[in-house]
VEXBA-927732 format. One line per 10 residues: for each residue x, y, z of N, C-alpha, C. Coordinates in steps of 0.1 Angstrom, whole numbers, plus 2048, in hexadecimal, padded with zeros to 3 digits. Each point is the difference from the previous one (the first is absolute). Layout:
N
X Y Z X Y Z X Y Z  ... $
END
This chain:
97
A0F D30 C34 7FC 7FE 809 80A 7EE 80B  7FE 7FA 7FA 808 7F4 804 809 803 810  80B 808 7F8 80C 805 805 803 807 812  7F0 809 7FA 7FB 801 812 7FB 7FA 808  7F5 7F4 7F8 7FD 7F3 80D 80B 7F9 802  807 7FE 7F9 80B 7F5 800 80B 80A 80A  800 80D 803 80C 80A 80B 7F3 801 80A  7F8 802 800 7F4 7FD 810 801 7F0 800  7FE 7FA 7FD 802 7F3 802 80B 7FF 807  807 800 7FF 812 7FE 805 7FC 806 80E $
7FC 80C 801 802 809 809 7F9 7FB 809  7F1 7F8 7FD 7F9 7FA 80B 807 7F4 802  808 7F7 7FD 801 7F6 804 810 801 80C  803 809 7F6 810 805 80D 7F5 809 80F  7F4 800 7FE 7FC 80E 80E 7FC 7EF 806  7F9 7F5 7F9 7FF 7F2 806 808 7FA 806  80D 801 7FD 80B 7FD 803 801 805 80E  801 80A 800 805 808 80B 7F8 7FE 80B  7F2 803 800 7F4 7F8 80A 7FF 7F8 803  805 7F1 7F9 7FB 7F5 802 811 800 808 $
808 804 801 80D 7FB 809 800 807 810  7F3 80A 7FE 7FA 805 80E 7F8 7F8 808  7F8 7FB 7F3 7F5 7F6 806 804 7F3 801  80E 7FD 7FB 804 7F0 806 806 800 80D  804 80E 801 80A 7FD 812 7F2 800 80D  7F2 800 7FA 7F9 7FA 80A 7F3 7F6 7FA  803 7FC 7F8 7F3 7F3 7FD 80D 7FB 7F0  7F8 7F1 803 808 7FC 7F0 805 7FF 7F4  806 7FA 7F9 7F9 804 7F3 7F2 7F5 7F9  7FE 7F6 803 7F9 7F6 7FF 7F4 80C 801 $
7FD 805 80F 7F3 807 808 7FF 809 7F5  809 80B 801 804 80D 7F5 7FC 7FA 7F2  801 7FA 7FA 7FB 7F9 7F4 7F3 7FD 7FC  7FC 7F9 809 7F2 7FD 803 7F6 809 801  806 809 80B 7F7 80C 800 804 809 7F2  806 808 7F9 7FC 806 7FA 7F9 7F5 7ED  802 7F5 801 7FC 7F9 7F8 7F2 800 801  7FB 800 808 7ED 803 805 7FB 80C 800  806 807 804 7FE 811 800 802 801 7EC  809 7FB 7FF 7FE 803 7EC 7FB 7FA 7F6 $
7F8 7F5 809 7F0 7FA 7FB 7F8 7FE 800  7FE 809 80C 7F0 80A 803 808 80E 7F5  80B 80A 803 7FB 805 7F1 801 800 7F5  80B 7F2 800 7F8 800 7ED 7F4 7FB 7FC  7FA 7F7 809 7F8 7FA 7FF 7F1 80E 7FA  7FE 809 808 7FC 80A 801 7FF 80A 7EB  812 7FF 808 800 802 7F0 800 7FE 7F4  7FE 7F6 801 7FC 7EF 7F0 7F2 802 803  7F7 7FE 80E 7F2 804 7F5 7FB 80E 7FF  809 809 802 7FA 80C 7FC 805 806 7F4 $
810 7F7 800 807 802 7EF 7EF 7F7 7F6  7FF 7F9 7FF 7F4 7F6 7FD 802 7FA 7F3  80F 7FA 803 808 7F6 7FC 802 7F0 7FD  7F7 7FF 811 804 7F4 805 7FB 7F7 7F9  7EF 802 7FD 7FD 7F0 7F9 806 7FC 7F5  808 80D 7F1 805 7FE 7FC 80E 7F5 801  804 807 809 80C 7FC 805 802 7F0 808  7FA 7FE 804 7F8 7F4 808 7FB 7F9 7F2  7F6 7FF 7F9 801 7F7 7F5 80C 7FD 7F6  80B 806 802 80A 800 7F7 809 7F6 80B $
800 802 807 805 7F9 80B 7FD 7F1 802  7F6 7FA 7FC 7F7 7F5 801 802 7FC 7F4  803 80A 7F5 800 7F5 7F2 80B 802 7FE  810 802 803 805 7FA 7FE 809 7FC 80A  80B 7F5 803 807 7F7 80C 809 80A 7FA  805 804 7F9 810 806 7FC 7FF 80B 809  7F5 808 7FE 7FA 80E 80A 805 7F8 80F  7F2 7F5 803 806 7FF 80F 80E 7FB 803  805 7F9 7F9 810 7FF 805 80A 809 800  7FE 80E 7F9 806 80E 7FE 7FE 802 812 $
7F1 804 801 7FE 802 80C 804 7FD 808  804 7ED 805 806 7FD 808 80F 7FE 804  803 7FE 7EF 810 807 805 7FF 80C 805  800 80C 7F8 7FD 811 809 802 7FF 808  7F5 7F9 806 7FE 800 815 80B 7FB 804  801 7F2 7FA 80D 7F8 80B 80A 80B 7FB  805 80A 7F8 810 800 7FE 7FC 80E 80A  7F2 80D 802 7FC 803 807 803 801 80D  7FE 7F5 80A 7FA 7FC 80D 813 801 7FD  807 7F3 7F7 80D 7FD 806 80F 811 804 $
7F4 808 7F4 809 810 7FF 7FB 808 80C  7F5 801 804 7FD 805 80B 80C 7F7 80E  7FE 7F6 7FF 804 7FA 812 80C 801 7FB  80A 7FD 7F5 80C 806 800 808 810 801  7F3 806 7FD 808 80E 7FE 800 803 811  7F5 7F9 806 7F7 805 80C 80B 7FC 80A  803 7F2 7FE 80C 7FA 80B 80C 807 7FB  806 806 7F9 80F 807 7FE 801 80F 803  7F1 806 804 7FC 809 801 801 800 814  7FE 7F7 803 7FE 7FA 809 810 801 80B $
807 7F7 7F5 808 7FF 801 811 804 801  7FB 80B 7F8 80A 80A 800 7FC 80C 800  7FA 809 7F5 7FA 80A 806 7F7 807 7EC  7F7 807 7FF 7FB 801 7F7 80B 807 7F5  806 80A 801 80B 805 7F8 809 7F3 7F7  804 7F5 807 806 7FA 7FE 7F8 7F7 7F5  7F8 7F8 804 7F8 7FE 7FD 7FC 7FE 7F3 $
END
């Protein structure tokens, strides 16, 4: 099952690159990512709420400084990766990026 999920993920990432290449012709990388992030936050907030895992996950985060730092580091890495690939796509194209 994991191979199917990984393959689908890579397909969707490729689709994101192609769509974002077209978006970057009209609006900036930071604005695009801010809009993506706002919509993603809304959708994932709903998913987390209905999954029932929010309370236990929040308690885990609040009780573990290591988890907090991992979340911070992961978030910084994610933002850096998104900005770098976005600027790369807008500088050349999605295929080469």
